[in-house]
C-alpha positions in Angstrom: 0.1 -0.1 0.1 2.9 2.3 0.6 4.1 1.9 -2.9 0.3 2.6 -4.3 0.0 5.6 -1.5 3.2 7.3 -3.6 1.7 6.6 -6.9 -1.6 8.1 -6.9 -2.1 8.0 -10.8 -1.5 4.3 -10.8 -3.8 4.0 -7.6 -6.4 5.4 -9.9 -6.4 3.5 -12.2 -6.9 0.1 -10.2 -9.5 2.0 -8.5 -11.4 2.7 -11.5 -12.2 -0.4 -12.7 -14.1 -1.7 -9.4 -15.9 2.1 -8.7 -16.8 1.9 -12.8 -19.1 -1.4 -11.9 -20.1 0.3 -8.9 -21.7 3.7 -9.5 -22.1 2.1 -13.3 -20.5 5.1 -15.2 -17.2 5.2 -16.3 -16.3 9.1 -15.9 -17.7 9.2 -11.9 -15.6 6.2 -11.5 -13.0 7.8 -12.8 -13.5 11.5 -10.9 -14.2 9.4 -7.5 -10.9 7.0 -8.0 -9.1 10.2 -8.7 -10.7 12.3 -5.9 -9.5 8.7 -3.5 -5.9 8.3 -4.9 -4.9 11.5 -4.1 -6.8 12.3 -0.7 -4.7 8.4 0.2 -1.5 10.0 -0.8 -1.9 13.3 1.0 -2.3 11.3 4.3 0.4 9.4 3.1 3.1 12.4 2.7 1.5 13.8 6.3 2.0 10.9 7.8 5.6 10.9 6.4 6.5 14.6 7.1 4.9 14.2 10.9 6.9 11.3 11.2 9.9 12.4 10.3 9.5 15.7 12.6 9.2 13.5 15.8 12.3 11.7 14.9 13.8 15.2 14.4 12.6 16.1 17.2 13.4 13.4 19.9 17.1 13.4 18.2 17.5 17.4 19.3 16.2 16.6 22.5 19.0 14.0 23.1 21.9 16.2 22.3 20.9 18.9 24.8 22.5 19.1 28.1 
């Protein structure tokens, strides 16, 4: 999932087919897939950013006397 979260257009292509069947309309399926894929990518990026900030702060706390 980490690999797919970094590539939202690839995730869109994968999600478009099942969503096409669910909604019965290809364009609606692609639009929802695009929205979902970019939302997942955004959440993943925010998670990675928060993890890097936490690790940087813990390193700074360890270096202070």
